Backbone as a ProteinNet text record, in pm:
[ID]
protein_1_A
[PRIMARY]
MGSVLAMALVGLHWYTGFGVDKTAKRLLEVGIAIFMVAIPVDVINHRVNGLDITSWSPSHALLYIGTALMLAGCCRTAAGHPVVQGVFFAFFLENWHFPAQHQEYGVLELRSWDAGRPYAEPSLLEFAAKQMGRPVDRVMVEEFSLPVSDWVYPLWTLAGGMLVLVVARRVIGRRWTATAIVTGYLAYRAAMWVFLDLAHFPASLLPVFLLAGAVTIDLCFHYLPNSPIAGALLVTMAGYAALFAQAFFASAPPYAYAALPVAGLLLSIGWYLTSRPLRLPPAAERIGRPLRR
[TERTIARY]
8736.2	8692.4	8818	8922.4	9043.8	9108	9102.4	9159.7	9075.6	8944	8856.5	8883.3	8895.1	8921.2	9051.6	9155.9	9290.5	9280.6	9212.8	9198.1	9127.9	9027.2	8950.8	9043	9122.9	9202.7	9319.8	9379.4	9482	9424.2	9303.4	9241.6	9214.9	9175	9148.3	9274.8	9390.2	9518.7	9561.5	9536	9576.1	9494	9364.4	9281.4	9304.2	9316.3	9326.4	9466.1	9559.9	9694.4	9702.5	9598	9595.7	9678.2	9760.4	9833.8	9955.8	9987.5	10108.3	10192.9	10318.2	10408.6	10411.9	10488	10491.3	10550.5	10657.3	10714.3	10624.2	10561.9	10466.3	10350.6	10299.7	10191.6	10226.6	10348.6	10393.5	10404.2	10456.7	10469.7	10329.3	10236.5	10102.7	10042.6	10060.3	9999.7	10065.9	10196.9	10267.9	10237	10231.5	10201.7	10063.9	9961	9827.5	9817.5	9892.1	9890.4	9948	10063.8	10123.6	10034.9	9970.9	9884.3	9766.3	9708.5	9584.6	9628.8	9744.6	9794.3	9819.2	9865.8	9895	9774	9656.3	9533.7	9502.7	9491	9463.5	9587.1	9705.7	9821.4	9817.5	9771.2	9756.1	9649.7	9536.7	9435.6	9478.6	9551.5	9608.7	9699.8	9785.8	9880.3	9808.8	9700.6	9623.4	9560.6	9507.9	9445.7	9546.4	9671.2	9770.8	9839.8	9882.2	9959	9889.4	9761.3	9683.4	9704.1	9652.8	9660.1	9794.1	9869	9998	9985.2	10006.1	9979.3	10097.8	10146.8	10258.7	10246.8	10300.3	10313.3	10427.3	10521.6	10635.2	10610.8	10555.3	10531.1	10539.2	10579.7	10600	10473.3	10360	10238.1	10203	10231.5	10213.7	10319.7	10437.7	10543.6	10496.2	10423.5	10369.5	10280.8	10198	10108.9	10193	10301.1	10383.5	10454.6	10501.2	10575.6	10482.9	10358.6	10264.3	10228.9	10207	10179.3	10294.2	10416.7	10538.3	10548.4	10525.2	10532.3	10429.8	10308.2	10201.1	10236.8	10288.2	10326.7	10441.9	10538.5	10648	10595.6	10494.3	10432	10364.1	10301.8	10234	10341.1	10449.6	10561.1	10617.2	10635.4	10693	10587.8	10464	10356.9	10353.2	10380.7	10361.3	10481.8	10577.6	10702.8	10668.4	10732.2	10695.5	10596.3	10533.1	10436.9	10490	10579.7	10655.3	10563	10452.6	10369.6	10296.8	10242.6	10176.8	10275.1	10388.4	10494.1	10538.2	10555.2	10591.9	10488.7	10361.1	10256.7	10266.9	10298.3	10309	10431.5	10532.9	10654.5	10627.9	10543.1	10504.5	10424.7	10338.1	10270.8	10364.9	10466.7	10565.8	10640.3	10673.6	10744.5	10654.5	10524.6	10431	10421.5	10420	10411.4	10541.2	10655.5	10776.5	10779.9	10735.1	10747.8	10638.5	10535	10418.3	10451.4	10534	10556	10635.7	10715.3	10786.4	10691	10568.5	10475.6	10439.4	10462.2	10439	10524	10652.7	10735.3	10685.9	10635.4	10588.2	10462.9	10376.8	10265.1	10309.8	10402	10441.4	10506.4	10587	10660.6	10559	10449.3	10346.1	10256.8	10231.5	10164.7	10233.7	10365	10441.8	10440.4	10443.6	10436	10296.6	10196.8	10059.2	10042.8	10112.6	10108.9	10176.5	10294.8	10370.7	10288	10202.9	10124.5	9997.1	9977.9	9860.9	9728.1	9744.5	9626.3	9658.1	9671.8	9711.9	9610.8	9664.6	9582.5	9506.7	9581.2	9523.9	9411.2	9311	9199.7	9251.2	9188.9	9236.5	9229.2	9124.5	9109.6	9226.4	9273.6	9385.6	9513	9536	9654.1	9650.4	9531.8	9523.4	9544	9494.6	9517.4	9667.7	9732.3	9876.5	9953.4	9919.5	9988.6	9971	9853.9	9829.5	9915.7	9931.2	10011.8	10158.4	10202	10343.5	10371.2	10262.7	10286.5	10332.6	10287.8	10320.8	10204.4	10218.1	10117.3	10114.5	10011.9	10003.5	10090.6	10217.8	10305.7	10387.3	10479.5	10549.2	10638	10703	10779	10694.1	10576.4	10488.6	10437.3	10407.2	10359.8	10473.6	10594.7	10707.3	10726.9	10719.9	10732.3	10614.1	10501	10376.4	10395.6	10443.8	10452.2	10572	10686.8	10807.7	10864.9	10807.1	10833.9	10968.3	11035.8	11159.3	11279.9	11396.7	11522.3	11538.5	11612.1	11632.5	11707.1	11775.5	11849.7	11756.2	11636.6	11551.1	11499.1	11449.9	11386.5	11483.7	11606.2	11695.2	11737	11760	11800.5	11683	11561.5	11448.9	11419.7	11435	11398.5	11512.9	11635.6	11747.6	11824	11810	11865.5	11762.7	11647.2	11540.9	11461.9	11418	11336.5	11414.5	11534.9	11614.7	11649.6	11659.2	11687.2	11565	11446.3	11323	11331.8	11372.7	11381.1	11495.6	11602	11709.3	11661.4	11588.9	11536.7	11438.8	11350.2	11250.2	11321.3	11426.9	11498.6	11567.6	11620.5	11686.6	11582.2	11474.2	11372.8	11303.5	11255.4	11183	11274.6	11397.2	11493.4	11468	11378	11351.7	11418.8	11453.7	11511.8	11408.2	11461.1	11380.2	11268.9	11295	11191	11182.7	11296.4	11286.2	11225.8	11263.5	11203.8	11057.2	11011.1	10867.5	10788.3	10846.1	10781.5	10765.2	10871.4	10864.6	10773.1	10778.9	10690.8	10546.3	10512.5	10378.6	10335.6	10426.1	10398.5	10369.4	10457.2	10441.7	10312.6	10281	10154.5	10036	10039.1	9933.5	9919.7	10030.8	10029.2	9968.4	10014.3	9963.8	9813.3	9769.9	9625.3	9544.4	9591.2	9523.4	9524.3	9634.4	9645.3	9534.7	9497.6	9391.7	9255.7	9228.3	9104.9	9101.7	9212.6	9216.4	9200.9	9262.6	9245.4	9102.5	9034.1	8890.5	8807.6	8855.3	8784.5	8837.2	8918.5	8968.2	9060	9129.7	9226.6	9366	9438.8	9566.4	9661.6	9736.4	9826.1	9956.5	10024.6	10161.6	10253.5	10381.1	10486.5	10502.6	10528.2	10559.2	10706.7	10754.6	10900.2	10954.7	10953.9	10997.8	11147.5	11223.4	11365.3	11390.9	11295.3	11307.1	11332.1	11283.4	11289.5	11443.6	11519.9	11660.6	11734.8	11698	11759.4	11716	11591.3	11542.2	11612.6	11623.3	11690.8	11837.6	11901.5	12036.6	12055.8	11956.8	11957.3	11949.3	11860.7	11845.9	11974.2	12039.4	12159.8	12270.6	12277.9	12382.8	12364.9	12246.8	12224.6	12263.6	12253.9	12297.5	12443.6	12500.3	12642.6	12738.8	12685.7	12772.1	12696.7	12674.6	12587.2	12637.8	12770.6	12829.8	12899.7	12850.5	12921.2	12822.2	12777.1	12679.2	12722.8	12853.9	12899.5	12903.7	12964.6	12971.2	12830.8	12742	12607.4	12532.9	12551.8	12489	12536.6	12670.8	12724.1	12666.4	12658.5	12609.2	12460.9	12385.5	12239.3	12222.6	12300	12284.7	12319	12427.1	12465.7	12362.7	12306.4	12203.3	12079.2	12042.5	11918.3	11939.1	12057.6	12078.8	12079.8	12144.1	12145.6	12005.6	11924.9	11788.4	11707.3	11728.2	11661.5	11701	11828.2	11873.2	11807.9	11798.1	11740.6	11589.9	11523.8	11376.8	11357.6	11441.8	11432.3	11461.3	11556.8	11597.6	11495.7	11441.5	11356.6	11207.8	11175.1	11033.8	11032.5	11014.3	11014.1	11037.2	11096	11122.1	11127.6	11106.8	11128.5	11266.3	11287.4	11426.3	11510.9	11636	11728.2	11864.9	11934.1	12070.6	12171.2	12271.9	12378	12463.9	12472.2	12552.6	12494.4	12371.4	12310.7	12356.8	12418.1	12457.2	12553	12667.3	12754.4	12692.2	12603.3	12539.5	12437.7	12364	12268.8	12344.6	12461	12538.6	12589.2	12633.1	12683.6	12573.2	12455.8	12347.2	12295.9	12287.2	12245.8	12342.3	12474.8	12578.2	12566.6	12546.7	12531	12407.6	12299.3	12172	12182.1	12242.8	12257.2	12346.4	12453.5	12546.9	12475.6	12400.3	12338.7	12222.5	12166.6	12058.7	12109.6	12238.4	12291	12305.6	12280	12286.1	12166	12187.7	12070.9	11950.9	11834.3	11712.5	11647.1	11605.9	11537.7	11389	11321.2	11175.1	11115.6	11002	10944.4	10892.5	10895.3	10838.3	10687.1	10639	10505.1	10403.3	10438.1	10344.3	10316	10412.7	10404.6	10325.5	10305.5	10243.1	10099.7	10071.5	9945.6	9871.6	9749	9663.8	9673.1	9764.5	9779	9783	9683.4	9683.6	9805	9855.3	9969	9917.7	9993.6	9960.1	9993.4	9902.7	9924.5	9952.4
14919.8	14853	14800.8	14881.2	14834.7	14711.7	14713.3	14596.5	14475.4	14489.7	14375.7	14317.7	14402.5	14362.2	14290.3	14345	14285.2	14146.6	14133.3	14002.1	13904.8	13946.2	13860.1	13803.6	13896.5	13858.5	13763.7	13794.9	13705.6	13574.3	13574.5	13445	13361.6	13434.4	13360.3	13297.8	13365.9	13306.5	13192.1	13215	13104	12978.4	12992	12876.5	12810.7	12883.7	12829.4	12811.9	12892.5	12886.1	12947.3	13012.8	13064.3	13193.5	13194.5	13317.9	13348.7	13263.9	13297.1	13168.5	13187.7	13074.9	13073	12978.6	12960.8	13079.7	13140.8	13255.4	13376.7	13405.1	13518.5	13497.8	13371.8	13348.5	13370.6	13329.4	13354	13507.4	13579.6	13721.9	13782.3	13746.7	13797.3	13761.9	13635	13594.5	13660.5	13668	13735	13884.4	13939.7	14083.6	14120.8	14046.9	14079.1	14050.3	13949.6	13916	14032.1	14084.9	14198.3	14319.3	14344.1	14457.3	14449.5	14332.4	14317.6	14323	14275.7	14289.5	14436.8	14512.4	14653.2	14735.7	14691.5	14773.6	14776.3	14655.9	14666.3	14725.8	14705.1	14764.8	14914.4	14965.8	15113.6	15164.9	15088.5	15132.5	15135.4	15039.2	15030.7	15142.8	15171.5	15277	15414.7	15437.9	15560.7	15567.8	15454.4	15454.4	15480.4	15434	15448.9	15582.7	15625.7	15741.2	15855.1	15842.6	15951.5	15939.1	16038.2	16040.4	16079.7	15989.3	16029.9	16096.5	16227	16312.9	16313.2	16195.3	16183.3	16046.3	16043.5	15920	15835.6	15900.6	15828	15767	15650.9	15586.7	15436	15361.4	15215.3	15145.3	15177	15110.6	15136.8	15263.9	15294	15217.3	15197.6	15126.3	14986.3	14920.5	14787.4	14789.2	14892.7	14905.2	14914.5	14995.4	15008.3	14874.5	14811.9	14681.7	14573.5	14562.4	14464.4	14496.2	14622.3	14663.7	14634.9	14654.8	14636.2	14485.6	14398.5	14256.3	14206.7	14260.1	14224.8	14271.9	14394.9	14451.4	14373.3	14325.5	14248.5	14122.7	14060.8	13939.5	13966.8	14084.8	14124.1	14145.6	14213.8	14241.9	14107.6	14010.9	13884	13809.8	13816.8	13752.4	13806.7	13942.2	14006.6	13994.8	13908.9	13889.6	13854.6	13916.2	13887.9	13983.7	14068.2	14169.1	14306.2	14363	14487.8	14603.4	14623.5	14740.1	14714.8	14593.6	14563.8	14565.4	14505.5	14503	14647.2	14730.3	14873.5	14948.6	14915.6	14978.4	14928.8	14801.1	14750.6	14814.1	14832.6	14898.8	15043.5	15107.4	15247.1	15246.3	15151.8	15142.8	15119.4	15036.1	15007.2	15138.1	15215.9	15341.2	15433.2	15435	15526.5	15478.6	15354	15303.8	15338.7	15324.4	15364.8	15514.1	15593.1	15740.4	15796.5	15717.5	15776	15841.1	15787.2	15858.8	15988.2	16001	16125.6	16236.2	16202	16306.1	16392.4	16340.4	16428	16549.8	16541.5	16651.4	16744.7	16681.2	16759.8	16838.3	16783.7	16863.7	16966.3	16921.8	16998.8	17130.7	17133.3	17258.5	17363.8	17322	17419.1	17454.7	17362.2	17395.5	17499.2	17486.6	17586.6	17722.1	17718.7	17841.8	17909.1	17829.5	17885.3	17947.2	17892.4	17950	18088.1	18092.6	18218.3	18322.5	18282.2	18375	18413.8	18354.6	18391.6	18315.8	18219.1	18138.3	17988.1	17938.5	17793.7	17697.8	17594	17493.3	17414.2	17381.7	17289.1	17353	17273.6	17320.3	17365.9	17468.2	17518.7	17406.2	17322.8	17217.3	17119.3	17090.4	17000.8	17061.7	17184.5	17252.4	17256.8	17283.7	17281.9	17139.9	17038	16900.8	16869.7	16909	16876	16951.4	17075.8	17155.2	17097.7	17043.6	16984	16862.1	16779	16658.8	16696.7	16808.6	16850.7	16928.7	16968.1	17048.2	17189.5	17247.9	17378.3	17465.4	17596.6	17675.8	17665.2	17708.8	17704	17823.2	17796.6	17896.4	17838	17911.1	17867.9	17745.9	17739	17622	17497	17505.3	17389.4	17352.4	17456	17424.3	17359.4	17405.8	17350.4	17203.9	17171.5	17036.3	16949.1	17006.6	16938.9	16914	17009.2	16998.7	16916.7	16929.7	16860.4	16783.3	16661.8	16595.8	16516.1	16502.1	16427.5	16515.4	16464.8	16548	16566	16673.7	16707.6	16604.5	16515	16411.9	16293.6	16283.3	16172	16178.3	16290.6	16307	16271.8	16326.6	16287.9	16143.5	16086.5	15947.8	15857.4	15891.5	15808.3	15808	15926.6	15932.9	15897.6	15942.3	15920.9	15787.4	15725.3	15594.5	15493.8	15500.4	15395.1	15406.4	15527.4	15542.1	15513	15553.6	15521	15374.1	15305.4	15161.6	15087.2	15135.6	15074.9	15083.7	15197.3	15215.5	15129.9	15112.6	15029.6	14885.7	14834.4	14698.7	14686.2	14786.1	14786.1	14780.2	14860.5	14862.5	14727.2	14667.1	14541	14430	14428	14320	14333.8	14454.7	14470.5	14466.6	14529.3	14519.8	14597.9	14693.6	14779.5	14914.4	14980.2	15110.2	15210.5	15304.9	15410.8	15361.2	15247.1	15190.3	15279.9	15320.1	15406.9	15541.7	15595.6	15726.5	15720	15608.8	15593.8	15578.7	15505.6	15483.1	15611.1	15695.8	15818.9	15922.6	15924.3	16007.1	15978.8	15848.7	15805.3	15845	15823.1	15853.3	16006.6	16089.9	16232.8	16276.7	16214.4	16252.6	16216.8	16097.6	16059.6	16157.1	16194.5	16289.7	16426.1	16474.3	16602	16595.6	16489.8	16477	16474	16390.6	16392	16523.6	16603.5	16733.2	16823.4	16810.8	16895.3	16862.6	16726.6	16687.2	16723	16704.8	16740.2	16887.1	16966.4	17113.6	17154.5	17090.2	17120.4	17089.9	16987.4	16952	17029.3	17130.6	17219.9	17144.4	17042.5	16966.5	17035.3	17044.3	17111.4	17047.5	17134.3	17093.6	17037.4	16960.6	16907.3	16935.4	16933.1	16951.4	16827.5	16838.3	16725	16699.2	16573.5	16543.2	16530.6	16648.6	16646.6	16605.4	16625.2	16593.1	16443.9	16359.2	16218.3	16184.8	16273.4	16243.5	16246.6	16337.5	16342.3	16214.6	16156.8	16033.5	15916.5	15920.5	15806.8	15809.1	15927.3	15940.2	15892.2	15928.4	15893	15738	15676.2	15530.5	15464.7	15507.8	15449.4	15472	15588.2	15612.6	15524.6	15507.2	15421.5	15274.8	15229.4	15086.5	15072.7	15177.1	15170.2	15187.3	15283.1	15313.3	15253.7	15224.7	15163.4	15045.9	14943.6	14830.7	14746.1	14741.8	14660.7	14744	14862	14952.5	15006.6	14919.9	14967.7	15079.1	15077.3	15180	15318.2	15318.7	15443.8	15490.2	15394.7	15438.4	15497.2	15433.5	15489.5	15624.3	15650.6	15782	15889	15853.8	15946.8	15977.3	15870.9	15890	15979.9	15954.2	16036.3	16182.1	16204.5	16342.8	16411.1	16340.8	16400	16433.1	16335.7	16361.5	16477.1	16484	16602.7	16729.8	16734.2	16856	16901.7	16801.4	16831.1	16877.2	16818	16861.7	17004.7	17040.7	17171.5	17271.4	17227.8	17317.6	17338.8	17235	17241.2	17337.6	17319.4	17409	17554.5	17576.6	17710.7	17780.9	17708.2	17768.3	17759.2	17661	17646	17626.5	17501.4	17467.9	17322.6	17285.6	17145	17133.2	17012.4	16992	17015.4	17046.4	17062.1	16937.2	16954	16839.9	16883.8	16780.3	16806.9	16761.7	16848.8	16817.5	16699.4	16687	16579.6	16447	16435.7	16305.5	16256.1	16344.1	16307.4	16189.3	16187.7	16067	15944.5	15962.2	15842.5	15785.7	15874	15824.5	15752.8	15807.1	15741.6	15606.5	15596.3	15470.1	15363.7	15402.2	15307	15261.2	15357.4	15318.7	15230	15251.7	15168.6	15024.4	15016.5	14875.1	14811.5	14880.3	14818.8	14783.8	14873.4	14847.1	14726.6	14716.8	14595.8	14461.7	14468.7	14345.9	14303.6	14395	14354.8	14337.5	14334.8	14326.3	14182.9	14086.1	13944.5	13911.2	13816.3	13777.3	13728.3	13768.4	13726.4	13606	13513.2	13394.7	13406	13415.4	13428.7	13301.9	13256.9	13132	13152.6	13048.4	13059.7	13101.2	13163.4	13213.2	13098.1	12983.3	12870.3	12823.6	12849.2	12805.9	12911.3	13030.8	13137.4	13166.6	13149.2	13191.5	13076.1	13057.5	12951.8	12814.7	12794.1	12660.5	12666.7	12623.2	12615.9	12534.7	12579.6	12504.3	12407.9	12303.4	12203.3	12267.2	12253.1	12311.1	12202.5
22634.9	22511	22435.5	22439.4	22371.1	22437.7	22572.7	22648.8	22619.1	22617	22592.6	22456.8	22353	22219.9	22209.1	22273.6	22273.2	22338.6	22454.1	22517.4	22430.1	22357.5	22268	22155.6	22097.2	21985.9	22031.4	22142.8	22194.4	22230	22290.6	22322.1	22193.9	22086.1	21956.8	21908.6	21910.4	21869.6	21962.8	22091.6	22189.7	22160	22134.1	22117.6	21983.3	21872.7	21739.5	21690.5	21739.3	21689.6	21551.5	21502.7	21363.4	21351.7	21248.6	21220.2	21294.8	21393.5	21480.4	21504.5	21512.6	21552.1	21708.5	21759.5	21904.9	21975.4	21922.1	21989	21987.5	21876.5	21864.5	21959.4	21965.8	22055	22201.7	22238	22381.3	22407.5	22312.3	22332.3	22351.8	22273.6	22286.1	22425.2	22466.2	22590.9	22709.2	22712.1	22822.3	22827.6	22707.2	22700.4	22755.9	22715.7	22763.4	22912.2	22961.4	23104.3	23186.7	23137.7	23205.2	23205.1	23087	23074.7	23170	23184.4	23272.5	23417.7	23452.1	23590.1	23624.5	23525.9	23543.2	23584.1	23539.7	23567	23717.1	23786	23931.5	24007.3	23960.1	24026.5	24020.6	23903.8	23890.2	23983.1	23994.5	24082.2	24222.9	24270.2	24402.4	24430.7	24328.9	24339.9	24359.7	24287.7	24303.1	24441	24491.9	24621.7	24734.2	24715	24820	24808.2	24684.1	24667.8	24604.3	24577.6	24513	24363.4	24293.5	24148.8	24104.7	24030.8	23980.8	23848.8	23853.3	23735.9	23640.1	23607.5	23512.1	23441.2	23323.1	23252.1	23294.7	23370.9	23418.2	23559.3	23564.2	23690.1	23670.5	23775.8	23763.5	23711.5	23762.9	23719.2	23573.7	23528.6	23384.5	23306.5	23358	23280.5	23248.9	23342.5	23313.6	23193.6	23176	23059.4	22933.8	22939.7	22815.2	22784.6	22887.8	22864.2	22804.7	22863.1	22808.3	22665.5	22632.7	22497.5	22404.2	22449.1	22370.5	22334.3	22434.3	22404.7	22302.8	22320	22223.1	22080.7	22069.3	21941.2	21883.9	21970.3	21916.9	21855.9	21921.9	21862.3	21729.8	21721.8	21595	21485	21520	21420.8	21373.9	21460.4	21418.4	21323.6	21359	21277.8	21141.5	21124.7	20993.9	20906	20944.9	20863.6	20722.3	20623.2	20483.3	20428.9	20512.5	20465.4	20512.7	20434.5	20478.6	20522	20451.1	20480.1	20614.6	20632.3	20761.4	20876.7	20851	20952.2	20989.3	20890	20914.8	20995.3	20974.9	21055.4	21202.4	21221.5	21361.2	21427.5	21351.4	21413.1	21441.7	21361.3	21390.9	21526.8	21542.7	21670.1	21785.2	21759.1	21865.2	21897.2	21796.7	21822.5	21904.2	21866.8	21942.2	22087.8	22115.7	22243.6	22325.2	22259.9	22327.4	22359.5	22261.2	22272.4	22369.6	22395.4	22472.1	22600.9	22689.6	22817.3	22791.1	22687.4	22656.7	22611.6	22573.7	22537.9	22662.3	22786.5	22901.8	22889.1	22845.5	22828.2	22712.7	22609.2	22495.3	22524	22614	22662.3	22764.9	22853.8	22965.1	22927.3	22825.9	22789.7	22742.2	22679.8	22635.8	22754.9	22847.5	22970.7	23045.4	23066.9	23134.7	23064	22932.9	22856.9	22870.7	22878.1	22892.7	23035.5	23133.6	23267.3	23263.7	23201.5	23192.3	23117.9	23020.2	22944.5	23020.1	23142.1	23217.8	23178.4	23089.6	23048.5	23053.2	23171.5	23187.3	23123.8	23053.9	22991.8	23100.9	23210.6	23310.8	23386.6	23424.8	23501.9	23642.3	23695.2	23830.6	23935.3	23923.7	24025.1	24014.4	23892.9	23879.6	23929.4	23906.1	23961.2	24107.9	24165	24313.6	24366.5	24299.9	24341.9	24339.3	24234.1	24215.2	24327.1	24348.6	24449.1	24588	24618.4	24749.6	24767.1	24656.9	24666	24683.5	24621.5	24637.3	24757.3	24825.4	24948.2	24922.7	24811.5	24769.6	24733	24724.7	24673.4	24520.1	24453.5	24312	24257.1	24229.5	24175.9	24059.4	24006.4	23888.7	23916.5	24029.8	24065.4	24067.3	24125.8	24130.2	23989.3	23907.5	23773.1	23687.8	23710.7	23633.7	23679.1	23803.5	23847.6	23797.4	23796.7	23744.5	23589.8	23516.4	23369	23324	23389.6	23345.5	23464.6	23493	23617.3	23619	23506.8	23499.7	23468.6	23494.4	23463.6	23315.3	23283.7	23140.2	23057.8	23126	23049.7	23004.6	23063.1	23030.8	22887.1	22846.2	22714.6	22599.1	22595.9	22485.8	22486.5	22604.3	22614.7	22566.9	22612.2	22578.6	22428.9	22360.3	22224.2	22131.8	22165	22074.2	22096.5	22212.8	22232.9	22211.5	22285.6	22273.6	22146.7	22116.5	21990.3	21868.1	21860.8	21735.9	21730.4	21844.7	21840	21787.5	21817.8	21762.2	21606.2	21557.5	21415.3	21353.5	21423.6	21376.4	21357.6	21462.3	21453.8	21338.1	21323.2	21216.1	21076.5	21062.4	20931.3	20907.4	21013.7	20992.9	20968.9	21035.6	21021	20884.7	20852.5	20729.5	20606	20617	20512.6	20388.7	20394.4	20277.3	20294.7	20176	20186.9	20243.7	20321.9	20378.9	20474.8	20529.6	20630.6	20750.1	20810.1	20927.9	20898.9	20780	20745.1	20724.5	20660.3	20636.5	20761.2	20862.5	20991	21064.4	21073.2	21149.2	21075.4	20942.2	20868.6	20896.3	20895.1	20926.2	21066.9	21163.4	21300.6	21316.4	21260	21269.8	21202	21086.8	21014	21102.1	21164.6	21257.7	21375.3	21433.8	21542.6	21499	21380	21328.6	21301.5	21243.4	21213.3	21346.5	21444.1	21575.8	21643.4	21625.1	21682.8	21637.7	21513	21457.2	21522.5	21535	21599.5	21742	21815.9	21957.5	21978.4	21886.7	21897.1	21878	21782.9	21765.8	21890.7	21963.1	22087.3	22208.4	22182.2	22284.2	22384.5	22334.1	22417.7	22402.3	22511.7	22503.2	22396.7	22335.5	22225.9	22282.1	22199.2	22236.2	22117	22154.1	22048.6	21967.4	21840.1	21759.1	21757.3	21779.2	21780	21638.6	21569.8	21425.8	21417.6	21516.4	21512.5	21492.4	21526.7	21503	21355.8	21270.8	21126.7	21082.7	21141.8	21109.9	21147.9	21260.3	21308.1	21218.1	21174.6	21091.4	20955.5	20895	20765	20779	20888.5	20907.2	20920.6	20988	21005.8	20868.3	20778.4	20648.9	20569.6	20579.4	20505.5	20554.1	20689.6	20745.3	20707.6	20699.7	20656.4	20509.6	20430	20285.5	20269.1	20336	20314	20413	20533.2	20639.4	20696.1	20616.8	20660.3	20774.2	20798.6	20897.2	21003.8	21027.3	21122.8	21221	21319.2	21416.2	21509	21543.6	21634.8	21560.4	21443.8	21364.4	21331.7	21297.9	21262	21383.2	21501.5	21625	21656.1	21642	21670.5	21573.1	21445.4	21347.6	21372.9	21400.6	21428.2	21551.1	21656.6	21780.3	21752.8	21678.2	21654	21564.5	21463.4	21374.4	21454.5	21539	21622.5	21718.8	21784.3	21875.9	21801.7	21684	21602.9	21566.8	21522.8	21486.4	21605.4	21723.2	21843.6	21884.2	21873.9	21895.6	21797.9	21666.9	21570.7	21596.2	21638.4	21666.3	21785.9	21886.9	22006	21971.3	21874.9	21844.7	21751.6	21651.6	21556.1	21601.3	21678.4	21718.6	21870.3	21910.3	22056.7	22074.8	22189	22217	22372.2	22425	22567.5	22616.2	22736.1	22780.8	22766.5	22732.7	22712.7	22761.3	22803.7	22863.8	22761.8	22734.5	22645.6	22694	22826.4	22883.9	22853.5	22805	22772.5	22634.4	22552.5	22420.2	22415.2	22488.6	22481.3	22542.7	22643.4	22702.3	22598.3	22529.3	22430.5	22316.9	22273.7	22169.5	22217.5	22343.6	22390.9	22399.6	22455.7	22469.4	22331.2	22234	22099.7	22036.1	22056.9	21996.1	22051.3	22180.9	22240.4	22185.4	22182.1	22132.4	21985.4	21907.3	21760.3	21733.8	21817.1	21801.7	21840.3	21955.9	22000.4	21905.6	21828.2	21742.5	21599.2	21577.1	21444.2	21401.1	21485.9	21445.3	21355.3	21266.3	21181.7	21259.1	21219.1	21285.6	21218	21292.8	21236.7	21253.2	21139	21145.8	21080.3	21126.9	21075.3	20931.6	20849.2	20712.9	20725.1	20616	20620.2	20634.3	20581	20587.4	20730.7	20817.7	20956.2	21040	20982.7	21059.6	21019.2	20884.7	20830.5	20773.2	20821.4	20753.1	20808.3	20907	20960.2	21116	21186.2	21337.2	21378.7	21493.8	21555.2	21654.5	21677.3	21787.5	21920.5	22011.7	22144.4	22241.2
[MASK]
+++++++++++++++++++++++++++++++++++++++++++++++++++++++++++++++++++++++++++++++++++++++++++++++++++++++++++++++++++++++++++++++++++++++++++++++++++++++++++++++++++++++++++++++++++++++++++++++++++++++++++++++++++++++++++++++++++++++++++++++++++++++++++++++++++++++++++++++++++++++++++++++++++++

């Protein structure tokens, strides 16, 4: 139903040109095209390789990429409306962070196995073990629960996730933009956690450490406005310190310390490349006036 609704809305913008400029319209069109291609590709992947019990797969990546392009078009369209644009950037962050939730579910799944009360259905564990060619033991459950290397989670969240917030802060241009986006995202996750728990759905860890990185981004934009490299290093160190604290005082997915300099380097490059002024169309060209096709 969500896919049908998205197709209908993109089709409406394509036909009328209402509410979008040419660039935003192209982002919406290409995004929905990639998303719809990903659906049969994912079906074929399952038929050939079986059920991929992970969010980290090429066919799933197409779904994330298509969604990201559509959300980029929405973010561009909402220029001049900071609250609406902030909500779209929060959705963009959620889309980016989505595959990392496998680790946030997985660490609790592994803990439930160690406690003798696994969250996963026995039939699912047996299915996964058969695909891995192993008996249902702890090694198999760990591979099932945490399918990627320990360096993936910190790189994905502290390089990619923080870059999303950097772009949001630069585009919206309001104080505490990054902090507000992460706060809203965490509040959404917490609220949904309550409803999912009532439905007896397995719990996941909340990435509270993202808040430290978001606050540091807003402070860097205020006190170090033209220092992307210094800002990236400070944000990476703050995020890693908060991730360490979350793991020490509560719980967090496994992470590799060796990923810290790589995350800082990648965020520095991304921050520098996105530091150029952004050209957005005037509101009159985006809202209330259909474009010529």
